[in-house]
N, C-alpha and C positions, 0 to 999 in steps of 0.2 A: 759667654760667647758659643754659640754652637758651633754647627756646619753649616755653608751656607751650601745653596741651590749649586753653585760652581763648582764647590768641590765633591759632589756626589758623580759618580762614575753612570753616565747613563747605560742600560742593559737597550742595546735593539729590539726592536720586537722582529723576531727569527719565527712567528708564530706561522707563515708560509711558509715553512724547512718542511725540506722531506722526511727529516727525523721524527715529528707528530707523526707521520704515520707509522714508522718504525721505531716505538719507542720501548725500547728492550735497554736496560742495563749495560748486559754482554756485551752487545753489540759495537755501542761507544764507549765501554770504558774495558774495554775486553783484558785488560792487564792488569785488571783491580781486584781481582779476586784469586789472585796464585797462589796454587798448593806449595808443597813443602817440592813436589817433583813437577812443578809447571805445568800449564796447560798447552798443549798442544794444538786447540783450536783457535791460536791468536790471529796466525796469516789467518787463515780465515776471517774470521769476524771481521777483521781490520780493513781486509779487503771488499765485504760486500757492504760496509760501512760506507768504504772511498765511491763502492758502486752509485748508489742512493747519493751520498753529496753531490757526485757528476753533475747531474741536473737538476741539481736545486737553484732556483730561483732568490734566495739569501745566500748564497754559497760567502761571495766575499764579503760582506757582513757579518758574515759569522765568523772567518776565519780574522778580518780584523780585531773582533771580538775580543775570539782567542786569544791572539800574540801578544795582547794586553793583561788578561785576564784569565786564561785559564791556564792550568799547568796538566793537567791530564784531559783524558781521553780522545777522543776524532772531534775535530771542530773545522767546517770547512774543506774538508777532504785528506786533512792533514794530524797524522797523531802530534801528541807532546812534544817526541822525541825531533820529529821532524822538525815542526816548527822551532824547535829551540834550534836546532842548525841550522833555518833558514834566517834564523831570528839573528843568530853571531854573527851569519852570514854578509847582513846585511841588508837582507831579499825585503823587499816589495813586494805587501801583500797583493795591490790588483794583482802584479806580473804573476806569480806565483799560480794565484787561480788561472789567469786568462792561460798561461803556458798548460797548466793541467787541463783546463776543459779543452784546449786545443789536441792536446794528444789522447785524450779519453773518446776526441771525438771520430778515431781511426780505428779504435778498438772496435770489436765485433758485439753487438749488445748481448747480455747472458737474457736467456729467456726462464 
């Protein structure tokens, strides 16, 4: 008996994602390489990654994937800690993405 096709988690096609044009591991996983003293740039890296996610056409799919499959990094505009908190609170993925998109639409754009 092996694993059936139905048991395999399908990875969504995220190749249209904004992150493909900005792939720097430190940007998407800012807390993965912390030293004993910590890193001062983590909030800046998270903010930059979230800005890139804000206009992404596959953001909802990315966030849906991350809720079930990713324990680290920034996916769909949210950190792993934020996703855990939202998941524990029972937030729906689509509602989160819509709420953030609405909020970010009112922010001034970075140049």
